[in-house]
N, C-alpha and C positions, 0 to 999 in steps of 0.2 A: 507911653505908659497907658495901660488899660485900667478902667474902673469896673469892678465886679460887685454885684449884689449877691451876698451869700445868705441863704435862709434855711431854716429848719424844715425838713421834709414832713415830719410828723410830730405829734405831741409827745413830750417826754418829761420825766421827773429828774431834775438836776439838783442833787444835794437837798432834797426835800421841797424844792420849788417846782411848781408846774410851769412848763414852757409849752406854749401853744405852737402848732405848726404855722409856718409863715413868718416867724420872728426873724428879722433880717438886719444885716449891717452892710456897709459898703467899704471896700478896700481898693487900693491901687496896687498894681503889680506890673513888673516888667515881663512876667511870664504869661504864657497863654492859658495856663491852668493855675488859679490862685492857690490850690492845695500844694503847690511847690513851695509856698511860703505860709505854711499852716500856722506858724507863730503869729503872723499878722492877723489871721482870722481869730485866733485865741484872744489876743489883746483887744481886738475890736469888740468882741462880745463882752469882755470884762469891762471895757471903758464905757460902752454905750448902754448895756443892759445890766451890768453887774453879775453876769452869769459866767461861771468857770466850767467850760465844757471839757477841759483837758482831763481832770481826774476820772471822770465818768467814761472816757473813751468815745465821746461824741464828735470828735474832730475828724470825721471821715465822710466820704461820699455816701456811706450807708445812712447817715443821719442828716447830712447837709447837702444842699444843691446850690449851684451858682449859675449866673448868667451875666453876660457883658452888658453894661449899662451904656 
């Protein structure tokens, strides 16, 4: 199982809150691409930072980047 760090590529406005570039979470995945389990990324940002990226459409590689830790 691999551990990934997923972070924001750029600053954005999420439901009225300013989110700076580089805000990150860590998730574990059985896949080589953590975006195969995008729900884990969504839940991690909610749990760690209280930010819901899903309604704004920010749960994609256009807004987020990842690397294996």
